C-alpha positions as CSV (number, residue, x, y, z in Angstrom):
1,M,1.3,167.7,-44.1
2,S,-0.7,164.6,-45.4
3,L,-4.3,164.7,-44.7
4,S,-6.5,162.3,-42.6
5,F,-10.4,162.2,-42.5
6,N,-13.6,160.2,-41.9
7,I,-16.7,159.5,-43.6
8,T,-20.0,157.9,-43.0
9,L,-22.5,157.5,-45.2
10,Q,-25.5,155.6,-46.1
11,T,-26.2,153.2,-48.9
12,E,-28.7,154.8,-51.4
13,P,-31.7,154.7,-51.6
14,T,-32.7,152.7,-49.1
15,G,-30.1,153.5,-46.2
16,Q,-29.7,150.1,-45.3
17,N,-26.3,149.9,-44.7
18,E,-23.9,152.3,-43.1
19,F,-19.9,152.8,-43.4
20,D,-17.6,154.4,-42.0
21,L,-14.8,155.3,-44.3
22,E,-11.2,156.6,-42.6
23,I,-9.2,157.8,-45.1
24,T,-5.5,158.6,-45.3
25,E,-3.3,160.1,-47.6
26,N,0.6,158.9,-48.3
27,Y,0.3,156.0,-45.8
28,E,1.4,152.3,-46.2
29,G,2.6,153.3,-49.9
30,D,-0.7,154.1,-50.8
31,K,-1.4,157.4,-52.0
32,W,-5.2,157.5,-50.9
33,H,-5.5,154.6,-48.6
34,V,-9.0,153.8,-47.3
35,A,-9.9,151.2,-44.4
36,V,-13.7,150.9,-44.6
37,F,-16.3,149.8,-41.7
38,I,-19.8,148.2,-41.8
39,R,-22.0,149.3,-39.3
40,L,-23.4,146.2,-37.4
41,A,-25.4,147.5,-34.5
42,E,-24.9,150.9,-32.5
43,N,-21.4,152.0,-31.8
44,N,-20.4,147.9,-33.4
45,Y,-18.8,148.1,-36.7
46,E,-16.7,145.6,-38.4
47,H,-13.8,145.9,-40.9
48,W,-15.0,145.8,-44.4
49,E,-12.4,145.9,-46.5
50,T,-9.3,147.9,-47.1
51,V,-7.6,149.6,-50.2
52,G,-5.4,152.2,-51.6
53,L,-5.8,154.2,-54.5
54,D,-3.5,156.7,-56.6
55,T,-5.8,159.4,-57.6
56,I,-8.2,161.5,-56.1
57,T,-10.9,160.7,-59.2
58,E,-10.6,157.1,-58.2
59,L,-11.4,157.8,-54.5
60,F,-14.5,159.5,-55.1
61,N,-15.6,157.0,-57.4
62,Y,-15.1,154.2,-54.9
63,I,-17.0,156.3,-52.2
64,R,-19.7,156.5,-54.6
65,Q,-19.0,152.7,-54.9
66,I,-19.6,151.7,-51.9
67,Q,-22.9,154.0,-51.1
68,K,-24.4,152.1,-54.1
69,I,-23.7,148.6,-51.9
70,E,-27.2,147.0,-50.5
71,D,-27.5,143.6,-49.1
């Protein structure tokens, strides 16, 4: 059984950007497959990037990086 979950986060410290991360375990050859969408307006998201990560540590570090992105 593989995990699949979503995370919504706002960037810190301003909350200027909001991202939705769709995280799936063991998908398309990746241990952790992450599709990232940035919120443009209410109920309007655009694909931002997709990454494959090998470890849970890489996944948490990636989430921390996303949370720091400010335009």
